[in-house]
C-alpha positions as CSV (number, residue, x, y, z in Angstrom):
1,X,-5.3,3.7,-42.9
2,X,-5.0,5.1,-46.4
3,X,-8.6,4.3,-47.0
4,X,-9.7,6.2,-43.9
5,X,-7.5,9.2,-44.9
6,X,-9.1,9.1,-48.4
7,X,-12.6,9.5,-46.8
8,X,-11.3,12.4,-44.6
9,X,-9.9,14.1,-47.7
10,X,-13.3,13.7,-49.5
11,X,-15.1,15.3,-46.6
12,X,-12.4,18.1,-46.4
13,X,-13.1,18.9,-50.1
14,X,-16.8,19.0,-49.4
15,X,-16.4,21.4,-46.4
16,X,-13.9,23.6,-48.3
17,X,-16.6,24.1,-50.9
18,X,-19.4,24.7,-48.4
19,X,-17.7,27.4,-46.4
20,X,-17.4,29.7,-49.4
21,X,-21.2,29.4,-50.2
22,X,-23.1,32.7,-49.5
23,X,-26.0,30.9,-47.8
24,X,-23.5,29.2,-45.4
25,X,-21.7,32.4,-44.7
26,X,-25.0,34.2,-43.8
27,X,-25.9,31.4,-41.3
28,X,-23.4,32.3,-38.6
29,X,-23.9,29.2,-36.4
30,X,-23.5,26.8,-39.3
31,X,-20.5,28.7,-40.7
32,X,-18.7,28.6,-37.3
33,X,-19.3,24.9,-37.0
34,X,-18.1,24.1,-40.5
35,X,-15.1,26.4,-40.1
36,X,-14.1,24.4,-37.0
37,X,-14.5,21.2,-38.9
38,X,-12.4,22.6,-41.7
39,X,-9.5,23.3,-39.3
40,X,-9.7,19.9,-37.7
41,X,-9.8,18.1,-41.1
42,X,-7.0,20.2,-42.6
43,X,-4.7,19.0,-39.8
44,X,-5.5,15.4,-40.8
45,X,-5.3,16.1,-44.5
46,X,-1.8,17.6,-44.1
47,X,-0.7,14.6,-42.0
48,X,-2.2,12.3,-44.7
49,X,-0.2,14.0,-47.4
50,X,2.9,13.5,-45.3
51,X,2.0,9.9,-44.8
52,X,1.6,9.3,-48.5
53,X,4.9,11.0,-49.3
54,X,6.7,8.8,-46.8
55,X,5.0,5.6,-48.1
56,X,6.1,6.5,-51.6
57,X,9.6,7.1,-50.4
58,X,9.7,3.7,-48.7
59,X,8.4,1.9,-51.8
60,X,10.9,3.7,-54.0
61,X,13.8,2.9,-51.6
62,X,12.8,-0.8,-51.5
63,X,12.7,-0.9,-55.3
64,X,16.2,0.5,-55.6
65,X,17.5,-2.0,-53.0
66,X,15.9,-4.9,-55.0
67,X,17.0,-3.9,-58.5
68,X,20.1,-1.7,-58.2
69,X,23.6,-3.2,-58.5
70,X,25.5,-0.1,-57.5
71,X,26.6,-0.5,-53.8
72,X,26.6,3.2,-53.2
73,X,23.1,3.6,-54.5
74,X,21.9,0.7,-52.4
75,X,23.5,2.2,-49.3
76,X,21.8,5.5,-49.9
77,X,18.5,3.8,-50.5
78,X,18.8,1.8,-47.3
79,X,19.5,5.0,-45.3
80,X,16.4,6.6,-46.9
81,X,14.3,3.5,-46.1
82,X,15.4,3.4,-42.4
83,X,14.7,7.2,-41.9
84,X,11.4,7.1,-43.7
85,X,10.3,3.9,-41.8
86,X,11.1,5.5,-38.5
87,X,9.1,8.7,-39.3
88,X,6.2,6.6,-40.6
89,X,5.8,4.8,-37.3
90,X,5.6,8.1,-35.4
91,X,3.3,9.6,-37.9
92,X,0.9,6.6,-37.8
93,X,0.5,7.1,-34.0
94,X,-0.3,10.8,-34.5
95,X,-2.8,10.0,-37.2
96,X,-4.5,7.3,-35.0
97,X,-5.1,10.0,-32.3
98,X,-6.3,12.5,-34.9
99,X,-8.8,9.9,-36.3
100,X,-10.4,9.4,-32.9
101,X,-13.9,11.1,-33.2
102,X,-13.8,14.4,-31.3
103,X,-16.4,14.9,-28.6
104,X,-18.7,17.6,-29.9
105,X,-19.0,19.0,-26.3
106,X,-15.2,19.8,-26.3
107,X,-15.7,22.9,-28.4
108,X,-18.2,24.5,-25.9
109,X,-17.6,27.3,-23.5
110,X,-18.2,26.4,-19.8
111,X,-19.6,27.4,-16.5
112,X,-17.3,26.5,-13.6
113,X,-18.6,26.1,-10.1
114,X,-16.3,25.8,-7.1
115,X,-17.7,25.0,-3.7
116,X,-15.9,24.8,-0.3
117,X,-16.3,21.3,1.1
118,X,-15.0,19.7,4.4
119,X,-12.6,21.9,6.3
120,X,-14.5,25.0,7.3
121,X,-12.7,28.3,6.7
122,X,-9.7,26.5,5.3
123,X,-11.9,24.9,2.6
124,X,-13.2,28.3,1.6
125,X,-9.6,29.7,1.4
126,X,-8.7,26.7,-0.8
127,X,-11.7,27.3,-3.1
128,X,-10.3,30.8,-3.6
129,X,-6.9,29.3,-4.4
130,X,-8.5,27.0,-7.0
131,X,-10.4,30.0,-8.5
132,X,-7.2,31.9,-8.9
133,X,-5.5,28.8,-10.4
134,X,-8.2,28.5,-13.0
135,X,-8.3,32.2,-14.0
136,X,-4.6,32.2,-14.5
137,X,-4.7,28.9,-16.5
138,X,-7.5,30.4,-18.7
139,X,-5.5,33.6,-19.2
140,X,-2.5,31.6,-20.4
141,X,-4.8,29.8,-22.9
142,X,-6.2,33.1,-24.2
143,X,-9.7,32.5,-22.8
144,X,-11.9,35.0,-21.2
145,X,-13.4,34.5,-17.7
146,X,-16.4,36.3,-16.2
147,X,-17.7,36.1,-12.7
148,X,-21.3,35.0,-12.5
149,X,-22.0,34.6,-8.8
150,X,-20.0,34.5,-5.5
151,X,-20.6,33.8,-1.9
152,X,-17.6,34.9,0.2
153,X,-16.0,32.8,2.9
154,X,-15.8,34.2,6.5
155,X,-12.0,34.3,6.6
156,X,-11.2,34.8,2.9
157,X,-11.8,32.7,-0.2
158,X,-15.3,31.6,-1.2
159,X,-18.0,29.3,0.1
160,X,-19.1,29.2,-3.6
161,X,-18.0,30.9,-6.8
162,X,-19.4,30.5,-10.3
163,X,-17.7,31.9,-13.4
164,X,-17.9,31.5,-17.1
165,X,-15.1,30.7,-19.5
166,X,-15.2,31.5,-23.2
167,X,-12.7,30.6,-25.9
168,X,-11.6,27.9,-28.2
169,X,-12.2,24.2,-27.1
170,X,-12.7,25.2,-23.5
171,X,-14.7,22.2,-22.3
172,X,-12.1,19.9,-24.0
173,X,-9.5,21.0,-21.4
174,X,-11.6,22.1,-18.4
175,X,-13.8,18.9,-18.2
176,X,-11.0,17.1,-16.5
177,X,-11.1,19.4,-13.5
178,X,-14.6,18.2,-12.4
179,X,-14.5,16.4,-9.0
180,X,-13.2,16.7,-5.5
181,X,-9.9,18.5,-5.0
182,X,-8.1,17.9,-1.7
183,X,-5.5,20.1,0.0
184,X,-3.1,19.1,2.8
185,X,-1.4,22.0,4.6
186,X,-1.1,23.9,7.8
187,X,-4.1,26.4,7.9
188,X,-3.5,30.0,8.7
189,X,-5.6,29.6,11.9
190,X,-3.6,26.6,13.2
191,X,-1.4,27.6,16.1
192,X,0.4,24.2,16.6
193,X,1.6,23.7,13.0
194,X,-0.5,20.6,12.3
195,X,-1.3,19.7,8.8
196,X,-5.0,19.6,8.1
197,X,-6.9,18.1,5.1
198,X,-9.6,20.2,3.4
199,X,-11.5,19.8,0.2
200,X,-13.4,21.7,-2.5
201,X,-15.7,20.5,-5.2
202,X,-15.3,21.6,-8.8
203,X,-18.1,21.3,-11.4
204,X,-17.6,22.1,-15.1
205,X,-20.7,22.5,-17.1
206,X,-20.6,22.8,-20.9
207,X,-22.5,26.0,-21.7
208,X,-25.7,25.0,-23.4
209,X,-27.0,26.8,-26.5
210,X,-30.7,27.4,-26.9
211,X,-31.0,24.5,-29.3
212,X,-29.3,22.2,-26.9
213,X,-31.9,22.5,-24.2
214,X,-35.5,23.4,-24.6
215,X,-36.2,25.6,-21.6
216,X,-39.8,26.7,-21.2
217,X,-39.9,29.7,-18.9
218,X,-43.3,28.6,-17.7
219,X,-41.5,25.8,-15.9
220,X,-39.2,28.3,-14.1
221,X,-39.9,30.1,-10.9
222,X,-38.2,33.5,-10.7
223,X,-37.4,34.9,-7.3
224,X,-36.1,38.5,-7.1
225,X,-34.1,39.5,-4.0
226,X,-31.6,42.1,-2.8
227,X,-27.9,41.1,-3.3
228,X,-25.8,40.1,-0.3
229,X,-22.1,40.8,0.4
230,X,-20.0,43.7,-0.9
231,X,-21.2,45.8,-3.8
232,X,-22.4,49.1,-2.4
233,X,-25.8,50.6,-1.4
234,X,-27.4,50.4,-4.9
235,X,-26.6,46.6,-5.2
236,X,-27.7,45.7,-1.7
237,X,-30.9,47.6,-1.5
238,X,-32.4,47.1,-5.0
239,X,-34.1,43.8,-6.0
240,X,-31.4,43.0,-8.6
241,X,-30.4,39.5,-7.4
242,X,-32.1,36.6,-9.3
243,X,-32.8,33.1,-8.2
244,X,-34.3,30.5,-10.6
245,X,-35.9,27.2,-9.9
246,X,-36.7,24.7,-12.6
247,X,-39.9,23.1,-11.2
248,X,-39.8,19.8,-13.1
249,X,-36.3,18.9,-12.0
250,X,-35.7,21.0,-8.9
251,X,-32.5,22.4,-10.4
252,X,-31.7,25.9,-9.3
253,X,-29.5,28.8,-10.4
254,X,-28.8,32.3,-9.1
255,X,-26.9,35.4,-10.0
256,X,-26.3,38.7,-8.1
257,X,-23.0,39.9,-9.7
258,X,-24.6,42.7,-11.8
259,X,-26.4,45.8,-10.7
260,X,-28.9,45.2,-13.5
261,X,-31.7,42.8,-12.7
262,X,-32.0,42.1,-16.5
263,X,-28.3,41.1,-16.7
264,X,-28.5,38.9,-13.7
265,X,-31.6,37.2,-15.1
266,X,-29.7,36.6,-18.4
267,X,-26.7,35.1,-16.6
268,X,-28.9,33.0,-14.3
269,X,-30.8,31.5,-17.3
270,X,-27.4,30.6,-18.8
271,X,-26.4,28.8,-15.6
272,X,-29.8,27.0,-15.4
273,X,-29.7,25.9,-19.0
274,X,-26.1,24.6,-18.5
275,X,-27.0,22.7,-15.3
276,X,-30.0,21.0,-17.1
277,X,-27.7,20.1,-20.0
278,X,-24.9,18.9,-17.8
279,X,-27.4,16.6,-15.9
280,X,-28.2,14.8,-19.1
281,X,-24.5,14.8,-20.1
282,X,-23.5,13.3,-16.8
283,X,-25.7,10.3,-17.3
284,X,-24.1,9.7,-20.7
285,X,-20.6,10.1,-19.3
286,X,-21.4,7.7,-16.4
287,X,-22.5,5.1,-19.0
288,X,-19.3,5.7,-21.1
289,X,-17.2,5.5,-17.9
290,X,-18.8,2.2,-16.9
291,X,-18.0,0.8,-20.3
292,X,-14.4,2.0,-20.2
293,X,-14.0,1.3,-16.5
294,X,-12.4,4.7,-16.1
295,X,-12.7,7.8,-14.0
296,X,-10.8,10.1,-16.4
297,X,-13.9,11.9,-17.6
298,X,-16.8,10.2,-15.9
299,X,-18.3,13.3,-14.5
300,X,-18.5,11.7,-11.1
301,X,-18.7,14.7,-8.8
302,X,-17.9,12.7,-5.6
303,X,-14.6,11.3,-6.9
304,X,-11.4,12.5,-5.3
305,X,-9.4,13.5,-8.3
306,X,-6.4,15.5,-7.1
307,X,-4.4,16.2,-3.9
308,X,-2.3,19.3,-3.3
309,X,0.2,18.6,-0.5
310,X,1.9,21.8,0.6
311,X,4.5,20.3,3.1
312,X,5.9,18.1,0.3
313,X,5.3,20.6,-2.6
314,X,3.5,17.8,-4.3
315,X,0.4,17.5,-6.5
316,X,-1.0,14.0,-7.2
317,X,-3.5,13.3,-10.0
318,X,-5.2,10.2,-8.7
319,X,-7.0,9.1,-11.9
320,X,-3.8,8.4,-13.8
321,X,-1.3,8.0,-10.9
322,X,0.7,11.2,-11.9
323,X,2.7,12.9,-9.2
324,X,4.4,16.3,-9.8
325,X,6.7,18.1,-7.3
326,X,5.8,21.5,-8.7
327,X,3.0,22.7,-6.5
328,X,3.8,26.4,-6.5
329,X,3.7,26.7,-10.3
330,X,0.6,24.4,-10.5
331,X,-1.4,26.4,-8.0
332,X,-0.4,29.5,-9.9
333,X,-2.2,28.2,-13.0
334,X,0.4,25.9,-14.7
335,X,-1.9,22.8,-14.9
336,X,-1.1,22.3,-18.7
337,X,1.0,19.1,-18.1
338,X,-1.7,17.6,-16.0
339,X,-4.4,18.3,-18.6
340,X,-2.3,17.0,-21.4
341,X,-1.6,13.7,-19.5
342,X,-5.3,13.3,-18.8
343,X,-6.1,13.9,-22.5
344,X,-3.5,11.2,-23.5
345,X,-5.1,8.8,-21.0
346,X,-8.6,9.4,-22.4
347,X,-7.4,9.0,-26.0
348,X,-5.6,5.8,-25.1
349,X,-8.9,4.4,-23.7
350,X,-10.8,5.5,-26.8
351,X,-8.2,3.8,-29.0
352,X,-8.6,0.5,-27.0
353,X,-12.3,0.8,-27.2
354,X,-12.3,1.2,-31.0
355,X,-10.1,-1.9,-31.3
356,X,-6.9,0.0,-32.2
357,X,-3.6,-1.1,-30.7
358,X,-1.3,1.6,-29.5
């Protein structure tokens, strides 16, 4: 471990020197990337310094126990040895997790798409509940959300809603939400009090930069239409809504949220670029998942990942067998514990894959 920490320190020193170079500072993309690497490495370097100090304390205590004749000194050294050894075990676990190579996608912003599934009006209402859950979670994290496109349900909620999330390490947390979410409750329209099961599908697309996806606009068919739904006369009568179709893949994107056709086109291109990028990423994730035999971050859109059971106040995360009786807080945005548990499960898999033993 000390050798791996020495390599980390060497890279940290290199990055520390690079981020103060004028040519790096003037290249904003490279500067942001290196600055992120600097923060990640500094966390490891600080833990490495702590590890070295504890190792030195253990060696010193062992030497005293071996060579000292004073009983009081030996007792103090033994206490020091026991305390430092305990801390070292915990620290080693922390360092192992920090040494796991970070997924470069984790730092990206995302596009989130929520679609009502089986269950009619109740599924649309549930899609609206999920949208509110995520916007509150994002607000807690200090992230910014922006509506991209929406298709309203007939009795509330959404048939489909697309929104962007920008902030620090957004995809690293939000990627776990992709899949089928199931709700079990008595619908508002149910007169006999029977519990129904409905579902909504969540897709989380890492927002692609221009250099991630080469998008030739000659391959894109642009359809301009009038917007539908609420928005006032100017929105519904002008050709401001944009639909895009990527001819080689058949992948589509649309946006009608803005009054400006130019802004809608800009947003729709972002969605299209992210969908193209996600299609490639999904293939890679499926391969990784097959190797790990896991559903934690496989990107499998058809997988039932979570059930929200209202009569029992229960939320069950099926991928890791986690059940929490805290539905009211969770549906109000407090999904932090679920996300952290999923991260731990993913990291445990990565450790096993790299031959490390927890």
